Structure formats: structure tokens, C-alpha cells
N, C-alpha and C positions, 0 to 999 in steps of 0.2 A: 685358629681363625675366628671361631665364634666367640672366644674369650675377648678378643679385641673389640667386638661389636657390643658386648653387653657386660657391664661391670658387675652384674649380679651373679654371673657364672663363675664357678670355681673349678680348678683342676680336678679331674677325676669324676666330675659329674657326667651323667648321661643326658644328652640334649636332643630333644625331638625337634628337628629343623622345620617340620611342618606346623606343629602346634605351638612351638616356642616354649614348651614345658621342659624343665630340668628336673632330673631325678638324682638322688643321692647314690653315687657309685658304690659305696660300701653296702648299702641296703639292697641295691640292684633293682631290676625290673623282672616281671614275670612275662614270659612270652610263650606262644604256641607256634612252633615252626609249621609253615604251610607248604613251602616250596624252596628249592635251591636252584640257582642258576649261576654258572661260571661265565664270565665275560672278560673281554680284553678291551681296555680303554686306551685310546691314543691321546697323549697329552703333550702340550708344549713343554720344553725343558726349562721351566721356571720353578723356583722354590719359594716357600713362605707366603704364597698368595693363593687366592681362590683360583683354581686351575681346572675349569670344566673340560670334559673330554671334547676333542675335535671329532672323533669317530668312536663308535662302539662296535666291537666284533663279537659274534657269538662263540660258544665253546668249540664249535666245529671248524672255526676259521684256521687258516694256515698262516696267520699274521706273524706268529712267533718265529716261523722259519725264515722270515724276511728281516730279522733283527740281528744285531750283534750285541753281546753282553759286555757291559762296561764293568770291570772288576772294582773300580774305585767306588762307584755308587750303587752297584748291583742292579742296574737298570738295563732293560733291553731296548736298544735304540734302532730306529729305522734310518734309512739313508738320508731322509729329509731332516734329520736332527730331532724329531719328536721321539718320545719313548712310549713303550707299551707297558701298561700296568695290569696285572691280573687281579680281577675283582671276584670275590666269592659273595654272591648276593643271597641273603637269607630273607625270604618274605615271611613275615610273622604276624600274628595278632598280639599286640601289646595289651596285656590284661591288667586292669586296675582292680585289685582285690577289694579295695574299699567300696568302690561303686558298683562292681560287678560288670563293668563295661569293657568291651574289647574294641580295639581300633587297629586297622591294618597298618603295617609299617614295613620298611625295608632297612635291613642292617647289612651294610657292605663291609666286609673284612678284606684287607689288602696288606701287602708287604709282610711285616712281622706277624700279622694276625691270621695269615693263611694257615699256619699250623693249628691255630685255635679252631678255624673253620673245619679243617679235616678231622680234628678230634671230636667236634660237635657232630659232624656227619657220621662218624664211627659210633658215637654214643647212640644216635638214633637207629642205626642199622643193627646194633647189638641187642636191641630190645626184642625179645622173643615171647610170644604168647601161644598158648595151646588152643587150637581150634578143633572143629569136628574132623578135619583132615590132617591133624598133626600140628607141629609147631610152625609159626609164621612170623614175619616181621610186620608189625602194624604200620599204618600210615603215620607219617611224621607228626600229624596234628592230633594224634591220640595221647600225646604226652606234653607236659609243660616243663619249662626250664627257667632257672633264675640266671640272669646275666648281671654280673657285677664288674666293676673295674678294679684293677690293681696296677701299681706302678711297676714299670719294667724298664730295662736299660740294656744298652750294648755300648760298644766303643764309640758310637756316633752320637749318643745322647740318651735321654730318658723320656718316657711317655707313659700314658695310661692305656692299658690294653684290657681285653675281655677275659673274664673268667666265667666258664659255663658249667652249671651243675644241673642235673636232672632233679626236678621237683616231684614228679610222679604223673600218674594218669590224669587226663582231663576229666573231672567229675561233673562239671557244670555243663548240662546238655545244650544250653544256648551258645556257650562258648565253643563247644565241639562243632555244632552245626555252622556257626560263623566261620570257624577255621576251615572246615570242609568246603564250604562254599567259596571261600577265598582261594583255596588250593585248586578247585575246579576252574575258577576264572583264570588263574594263572596258566594252568595247563592248556586251556582253550586259546590262550593268547590275548585275552581281554585286558590283562593287566600289563 
């Protein structure tokens, strides 16, 4: 969709829809994860166009129990003809290593990228540190990750998807505090 709007964008680039900045997908971006939320979006059954959600349901919703799975397109349809899409929302601080500036962002993974989301969440949960009371899993914003894009395909076509790798602990104190503050704002419902 964004490629149609801007001739300067290329397949595989990472595009920030808020700032309009494009990043090389092979180089990737550095992010600090701050929060994760699963949501269900109700969408009209149109393809190939900007399709904003009609409704958004939280993870505790029973909306999927009201759907029927279509085996042809692997979508969950409601009786009204709309379909439900599972969204894995990763709230992050996008960190520019050159300038040392971080900015809040939302990365939504859906469809074929849900497996990547689960893998990323597992990576975060598998980090163990030793504290005064033994081993513990630190907050997600304690570590930073590199997100790159790579070409993927199945019998329905090809696209660029995410590749997530752990970069290591956040060592910049300002970045850590910014990420912690963003995480707190999300948990309070301010974001």
C-alpha cells in the first residue's frame, strides 16, 4: 500500500508511517520492547486496499467464538461477512544509534508474522538474570533487538517479513528510562 503512495520506497524497506522515514530492511532497526498486547480487529472483506478496522476487541474478548474459519483464505468470518484478524502489537522505542535518540513506535504483526511475534516473546521470556533472590526474568525493556526484513513466500505469494535477533542489554541509561516510562504509560492505559 505504501509503495503505491511513494515512488522512493522499495520492497523490503521498513517504513515508519508516522514520521515517513524509511529504513533499509537488510540493515534493520534497533528497538527496545516496552509492552505487548494482543487484539482482534474486525475488518471488511476487501483485499489490496487500505482496510482500517471497524472494531477492535481486546485479548479477553470472545469474538473468535462467533466466527467461522474459511479454509480457502484462512480467515475467521463473522455472520455479517466481516472477518477478524489477530494482531500482535509490540510497543517499542525505536532507537537511532547515530543520534542516540529513541522514539515510541508500534509494530503490529499479523497473519504469517504471528509466529515471529511468538518467537520474539519467547526470546524475551527466556532471558534470565541472577538477582539477590535468585534467577529472574527482567522487564522486556532491559534488552534491545534488531529487526530486519527478509523475503518469505507460500503458495499464495511472496512478501517481506520480520527477522528478530537479540542485540543485548540496554546500556544507555536515557534509553532505558525512556523505555521504562513508555512501558508504565502503556500499563496505565495512557497509550
